[in-house]
BAROMAR-978033 format. One record per atom (N, C-alpha, C): residue number from 1; residue in one letter; atom name; y, x, z. Coordinates in pm, whole numbers, plus 50000, padded with zeros to 5 digits. Atoms other than C-alpha are relative to their C-alpha. Example, Ala and Ser with C-alpha at 12.3 -4.5 7.8 and 13.67 -1.06 7.14 Angstrom:
BAROMAR-978033
@num = 1&residu = a&atome = N&yy = 49881&xx = 50089&zz = 50000;
@num = 1&residu = a&atome = CA&yy = 49550&xx = 51230&zz = 50780;
@num = 1&residu = a&atome = C&yy = 50120&xx = 50090&zz = 50000;
@num = 2&residu = s&atome = N&yy = 49881&xx = 49918&zz = 49994;
@num = 2&residu = s&atome = CA&yy = 49894&xx = 51367&zz = 50714;
@num = 2&residu = s&atome = C&yy = 50109&xx = 49923&zz = 50073;
//
This chain:
BAROMAR-978033
@num = 1&residu = m&atome = N&yy = 49882&xx = 50085&zz = 50000;
@num = 1&residu = m&atome = CA&yy = 50000&xx = 50000&zz = 50000;
@num = 1&residu = m&atome = C&yy = 50125&xx = 50089&zz = 50000;
@num = 2&residu = c&atome = N&yy = 49876&xx = 49925&zz = 50009;
@num = 2&residu = c&atome = CA&yy = 50340&xx = 50134&zz = 49904;
@num = 2&residu = c&atome = C&yy = 50093&xx = 49962&zz = 50116;
@num = 3&residu = r&atome = N&yy = 49911&xx = 50026&zz = 49887;
@num = 3&residu = r&atome = CA&yy = 50581&xx = 50169&zz = 50194;
@num = 3&residu = r&atome = C&yy = 50145&xx = 50031&zz = 49965;
@num = 4&residu = c&atome = N&yy = 49864&xx = 49963&zz = 50041;
@num = 4&residu = c&atome = CA&yy = 50894&xx = 50239&zz = 49988;
@num = 4&residu = c&atome = C&yy = 50102&xx = 49898&zz = 50049;
@num = 5&residu = a&atome = N&yy = 49906&xx = 50099&zz = 49947;
@num = 5&residu = a&atome = CA&yy = 51052&xx = 49911&zz = 50103;
@num = 5&residu = a&atome = C&yy = 50037&xx = 50035&zz = 50143;
@num = 6&residu = y&atome = N&yy = 49969&xx = 49958&zz = 49864;
@num = 6&residu = y&atome = CA&yy = 51024&xx = 50036&zz = 50460;
@num = 6&residu = y&atome = C&yy = 50099&xx = 50115&zz = 49999;
@num = 7&residu = a&atome = N&yy = 49910&xx = 49885&zz = 50007;
@num = 7&residu = a&atome = CA&yy = 51196&xx = 50359&zz = 50358;
@num = 7&residu = a&atome = C&yy = 50143&xx = 49955&zz = 49971;
@num = 8&residu = v&atome = N&yy = 49867&xx = 50053&zz = 50030;
@num = 8&residu = v&atome = CA&yy = 51487&xx = 50160&zz = 50216;
@num = 8&residu = v&atome = C&yy = 50061&xx = 49938&zz = 50125;
@num = 9&residu = i&atome = N&yy = 49952&xx = 50065&zz = 49877;
@num = 9&residu = i&atome = CA&yy = 51519&xx = 49951&zz = 50533;
@num = 9&residu = i&atome = C&yy = 50030&xx = 50105&zz = 50106;
@num = 10&residu = q&atome = N&yy = 49980&xx = 49892&zz = 49905;
@num = 10&residu = q&atome = CA&yy = 51483&xx = 50265&zz = 50746;
@num = 10&residu = q&atome = C&yy = 50133&xx = 50070&zz = 49974;
@num = 11&residu = t&atome = N&yy = 49875&xx = 49932&zz = 50036;
@num = 11&residu = t&atome = CA&yy = 51770&xx = 50431&zz = 50558;
@num = 11&residu = t&atome = C&yy = 50120&xx = 49912&zz = 50029;
@num = 12&residu = l&atome = N&yy = 49888&xx = 50091&zz = 49977;
@num = 12&residu = l&atome = CA&yy = 51996&xx = 50127&zz = 50571;
@num = 12&residu = l&atome = C&yy = 50027&xx = 49978&zz = 50148;
@num = 13&residu = a&atome = N&yy = 49986&xx = 50023&zz = 49857;
@num = 13&residu = a&atome = CA&yy = 51930&xx = 50082&zz = 50942;
@num = 13&residu = a&atome = C&yy = 50034&xx = 50127&zz = 50078;
@num = 14&residu = g&atome = N&yy = 49975&xx = 49875&zz = 49930;
@num = 14&residu = g&atome = CA&yy = 51978&xx = 50448&zz = 51024;
@num = 14&residu = g&atome = C&yy = 49891&xx = 50034&zz = 50099;
@num = 15&residu = s&atome = N&yy = 50112&xx = 49979&zz = 49909;
@num = 15&residu = s&atome = CA&yy = 51637&xx = 50453&zz = 51191;
@num = 15&residu = s&atome = C&yy = 49944&xx = 50142&zz = 49987;
@num = 16&residu = a&atome = N&yy = 50060&xx = 49867&zz = 49999;
@num = 16&residu = a&atome = CA&yy = 51483&xx = 50786&zz = 51292;
@num = 16&residu = a&atome = C&yy = 49847&xx = 49991&zz = 49993;
@num = 17&residu = i&atome = N&yy = 50145&xx = 50018&zz = 50006;
@num = 17&residu = i&atome = CA&yy = 51131&xx = 50639&zz = 51288;
@num = 17&residu = i&atome = C&yy = 49956&xx = 50012&zz = 49855;
@num = 18&residu = s&atome = N&yy = 50047&xx = 49976&zz = 50136;
@num = 18&residu = s&atome = CA&yy = 50940&xx = 50756&zz = 50983;
@num = 18&residu = s&atome = C&yy = 49854&xx = 49957&zz = 49987;
@num = 19&residu = v&atome = N&yy = 50137&xx = 50040&zz = 50029;
@num = 19&residu = v&atome = CA&yy = 50626&xx = 50609&zz = 50831;
@num = 19&residu = v&atome = C&yy = 49958&xx = 50071&zz = 49872;
@num = 20&residu = p&atome = N&yy = 50042&xx = 49929&zz = 50121;
@num = 20&residu = p&atome = CA&yy = 50438&xx = 50834&zz = 50588;
@num = 20&residu = p&atome = C&yy = 49949&xx = 49903&zz = 49894;
@num = 21&residu = d&atome = N&yy = 50043&xx = 50084&zz = 50111;
@num = 21&residu = d&atome = CA&yy = 50380&xx = 50678&zz = 50247;
@num = 21&residu = d&atome = C&yy = 49899&xx = 50080&zz = 49918;
@num = 22&residu = p&atome = N&yy = 50102&xx = 49924&zz = 50071;
@num = 22&residu = p&atome = CA&yy = 50052&xx = 50790&zz = 50087;
@num = 22&residu = p&atome = C&yy = 50026&xx = 50008&zz = 49850;
@num = 23&residu = q&atome = N&yy = 49972&xx = 49998&zz = 50143;
@num = 23&residu = q&atome = CA&yy = 50198&xx = 50723&zz = 49741;
@num = 23&residu = q&atome = C&yy = 50124&xx = 50082&zz = 49964;
@num = 24&residu = n&atome = N&yy = 49879&xx = 49923&zz = 50026;
@num = 24&residu = n&atome = CA&yy = 50503&xx = 50950&zz = 49776;
@num = 24&residu = n&atome = C&yy = 49984&xx = 50100&zz = 49886;
@num = 25&residu = d&atome = N&yy = 50019&xx = 49899&zz = 50103;
@num = 25&residu = d&atome = CA&yy = 50358&xx = 51225&zz = 49556;
@num = 25&residu = d&atome = C&yy = 49991&xx = 49936&zz = 49862;
@num = 26&residu = e&atome = N&yy = 50013&xx = 50069&zz = 50129;
@num = 26&residu = e&atome = CA&yy = 50264&xx = 50982&zz = 49280;
@num = 26&residu = e&atome = C&yy = 50135&xx = 49945&zz = 49954;
@num = 27&residu = i&atome = N&yy = 49870&xx = 50059&zz = 50035;
@num = 27&residu = i&atome = CA&yy = 50600&xx = 50804&zz = 49289;
@num = 27&residu = i&atome = C&yy = 50100&xx = 50109&zz = 49962;
@num = 28&residu = a&atome = N&yy = 49908&xx = 49889&zz = 50030;
@num = 28&residu = a&atome = CA&yy = 50788&xx = 51137&zz = 49289;
@num = 28&residu = a&atome = C&yy = 49978&xx = 50054&zz = 49859;
@num = 29&residu = a&atome = N&yy = 50030&xx = 49950&zz = 50134;
@num = 29&residu = a&atome = CA&yy = 50617&xx = 51223&zz = 48960;
@num = 29&residu = a&atome = C&yy = 50048&xx = 49905&zz = 49890;
@num = 30&residu = w&atome = N&yy = 49951&xx = 50095&zz = 50100;
@num = 30&residu = w&atome = CA&yy = 50753&xx = 50912&zz = 48786;
@num = 30&residu = w&atome = C&yy = 50132&xx = 50048&zz = 49943;
@num = 31&residu = g&atome = N&yy = 49874&xx = 49964&zz = 50063;
@num = 31&residu = g&atome = CA&yy = 51038&xx = 50962&zz = 48544;
@num = 31&residu = g&atome = C&yy = 50115&xx = 49913&zz = 50048;
@num = 32&residu = y&atome = N&yy = 49878&xx = 50075&zz = 49973;
@num = 32&residu = y&atome = CA&yy = 51394&xx = 50839&zz = 48582;
@num = 32&residu = y&atome = C&yy = 50026&xx = 49981&zz = 50149;
@num = 33&residu = q&atome = N&yy = 49975&xx = 50008&zz = 49857;
@num = 33&residu = q&atome = CA&yy = 51420&xx = 50915&zz = 48954;
@num = 33&residu = q&atome = C&yy = 50148&xx = 50019&zz = 50034;
@num = 34&residu = a&atome = N&yy = 49857&xx = 49977&zz = 49975;
@num = 34&residu = a&atome = CA&yy = 51783&xx = 51022&zz = 48924;
@num = 34&residu = a&atome = C&yy = 50075&xx = 49867&zz = 49989;
@num = 35&residu = l&atome = N&yy = 49917&xx = 50119&zz = 50003;
@num = 35&residu = l&atome = CA&yy = 52047&xx = 50759&zz = 48986;
@num = 35&residu = l&atome = C&yy = 50061&xx = 49986&zz = 49861;
@num = 36&residu = q&atome = N&yy = 49950&xx = 50026&zz = 50134;
@num = 36&residu = q&atome = CA&yy = 52138&xx = 50604&zz = 48652;
@num = 36&residu = q&atome = C&yy = 50145&xx = 49952&zz = 50007;
@num = 37&residu = p&atome = N&yy = 49858&xx = 50039&zz = 49997;
@num = 37&residu = p&atome = CA&yy = 52504&xx = 50539&zz = 48556;
@num = 37&residu = p&atome = C&yy = 50021&xx = 49851&zz = 50031;
@num = 38&residu = h&atome = N&yy = 49982&xx = 50143&zz = 49973;
@num = 38&residu = h&atome = CA&yy = 52459&xx = 50159&zz = 48558;
@num = 38&residu = h&atome = C&yy = 49967&xx = 49967&zz = 50147;
@num = 39&residu = q&atome = N&yy = 50030&xx = 50021&zz = 49859;
@num = 39&residu = q&atome = CA&yy = 52305&xx = 50181&zz = 48906;
@num = 39&residu = q&atome = C&yy = 50117&xx = 50046&zz = 50087;
@num = 40&residu = q&atome = N&yy = 49884&xx = 49949&zz = 49926;
@num = 40&residu = q&atome = CA&yy = 52597&xx = 50391&zz = 49032;
@num = 40&residu = q&atome = C&yy = 50115&xx = 49901&zz = 49994;
@num = 41&residu = t&atome = N&yy = 49893&xx = 50099&zz = 50015;
@num = 41&residu = t&atome = CA&yy = 52840&xx = 50133&zz = 48894;
@num = 41&residu = t&atome = C&yy = 49976&xx = 49881&zz = 50092;
@num = 42&residu = l&atome = N&yy = 50032&xx = 50112&zz = 49911;
@num = 42&residu = l&atome = CA&yy = 52660&xx = 49853&zz = 49080;
@num = 42&residu = l&atome = C&yy = 50025&xx = 50037&zz = 50146;
@num = 43&residu = i&atome = N&yy = 49983&xx = 49956&zz = 49861;
@num = 43&residu = i&atome = CA&yy = 52657&xx = 50050&zz = 49405;
@num = 43&residu = i&atome = C&yy = 50148&xx = 50013&zz = 50034;
@num = 44&residu = d&atome = N&yy = 49856&xx = 49985&zz = 49976;
@num = 44&residu = d&atome = CA&yy = 53025&xx = 50137&zz = 49373;
@num = 44&residu = d&atome = C&yy = 50068&xx = 49863&zz = 50014;
@num = 45&residu = d&atome = N&yy = 49943&xx = 50135&zz = 49992;
@num = 45&residu = d&atome = CA&yy = 53112&xx = 49771&zz = 49309;
@num = 45&residu = d&atome = C&yy = 49964&xx = 49932&zz = 50132;
@num = 46&residu = w&atome = N&yy = 50043&xx = 50061&zz = 49873;
@num = 46&residu = w&atome = CA&yy = 52907&xx = 49656&zz = 49610;
@num = 46&residu = w&atome = C&yy = 50074&xx = 50062&zz = 50117;
@num = 47&residu = c&atome = N&yy = 49927&xx = 49932&zz = 49892;
@num = 47&residu = c&atome = CA&yy = 53072&xx = 49916&zz = 49832;
@num = 47&residu = c&atome = C&yy = 50144&xx = 49952&zz = 50007;
@num = 48&residu = q&atome = N&yy = 49861&xx = 50047&zz = 50004;
@num = 48&residu = q&atome = CA&yy = 53416&xx = 49807&zz = 49720;
@num = 48&residu = q&atome = C&yy = 50009&xx = 49857&zz = 50055;
@num = 49&residu = q&atome = N&yy = 50001&xx = 50138&zz = 49949;
@num = 49&residu = q&atome = CA&yy = 53330&xx = 49441&zz = 49786;
@num = 49&residu = q&atome = C&yy = 49978&xx = 49999&zz = 50151;
@num = 50&residu = w&atome = N&yy = 50031&xx = 49992&zz = 49857;
@num = 50&residu = w&atome = CA&yy = 53188&xx = 49534&zz = 50128;
@num = 50&residu = w&atome = C&yy = 50125&xx = 50042&zz = 50078;
@num = 51&residu = e&atome = N&yy = 49881&xx = 49951&zz = 49933;
@num = 51&residu = e&atome = CA&yy = 53503&xx = 49726&zz = 50221;
@num = 51&residu = e&atome = C&yy = 50108&xx = 49891&zz = 50004;
@num = 52&residu = q&atome = N&yy = 49901&xx = 50108&zz = 50004;
@num = 52&residu = q&atome = CA&yy = 53726&xx = 49434&zz = 50114;
@num = 52&residu = q&atome = C&yy = 49962&xx = 49889&zz = 50095;
@num = 53&residu = t&atome = N&yy = 50047&xx = 50106&zz = 49909;
@num = 53&residu = t&atome = CA&yy = 53512&xx = 49190&zz = 50314;
@num = 53&residu = t&atome = C&yy = 50024&xx = 50037&zz = 50145;
@num = 54&residu = n&atome = N&yy = 49993&xx = 49955&zz = 49862;
@num = 54&residu = n&atome = CA&yy = 53535&xx = 49401&zz = 50628;
@num = 54&residu = n&atome = C&yy = 50134&xx = 50058&zz = 50040;
@num = 55&residu = q&atome = N&yy = 49867&xx = 49953&zz = 49962;
@num = 55&residu = q&atome = CA&yy = 53907&xx = 49469&zz = 50635;
@num = 55&residu = q&atome = C&yy = 50065&xx = 49906&zz = 50098;
//
């Protein structure tokens, strides 16, 4: 079972608890792991919206 969703939640929550994912090596070998320009644009837009919401 892939535990990558846990890793995302762990990062967002700032948790120090780590759960090893047995598929990490396989997933790391997949292509397109670098952040793509369209993904960066979405993240930047979400951050801007978040900052405006929390002012």
